[in-house]
N, C-alpha and C positions, 0 to 999 in steps of 0.2 A: 492269709490273704488268698489262696491255694484256693483254701476249703471256700470261700464264696466264692470262689466266681466258680464253681463246679458246682454250686448251690443253686447262684442264677441259670447255666445252664442246665443245669438236668428240672429247675423251676419253667423254662420254659420251651424246652423239648413239653414236657405234662401241660404246657395250657393249649399250645399247639395240638395235639396228637387230642385232648382233648372239646376242643374245636372245629375238628374235622371228622368227628365219630356224633357230633351232636347236630352235623348238617340235617338233613334229610333230601334226601333222590326226591325232586320232580321231573316230568321230560312232556314231551308233548308229541303226540302221534297221528299221522292219518291214518283215521279208520274209519273207513262205507260203511261197517256195519256190528255189529258185535264181536260175531267171532274173530273180525281183524284185531277187534278193539283187543277183547280177552288174547290172542295169539302176544303182542305185541306186550301187554304187562307180564305175561308167564317166563316171557322169553326174557326181559329186563329185574325185574321181582319177583319171581317165583310164582307161591298162589296171595302174598301179604301186600295186596297193595288198592289204592281208592283212588275211584275218582275224583278230581275234584271239581271240574266245569266239563261242559261238552258243545262244541264252537259247531260250525257247519257240517263240516267232515273234520274239525281235529279233537281233539282229549289231552285233556291233561292229566297226568296221574303222575296220584304222590304211594313210592314206596313205603313200606310200614316198617319192611323191620331187614331183616339178611336176608340174600338167597336162600332159598330153599335148596 
């Protein structure tokens, strides 16, 4: 019985960890010009980012990998 609880606990922790690491980080940034966009994106994602959408003065950015 103790072995079953250990297996269930470890598998639960493994699933939580797997779900947490696959979520991509996307966020909105207020940027009036491309330089502000690059600065904000670099501060949060490093060099690995993708611009998902442009709006009036807001940009949605997604981090593609871990920060450098």
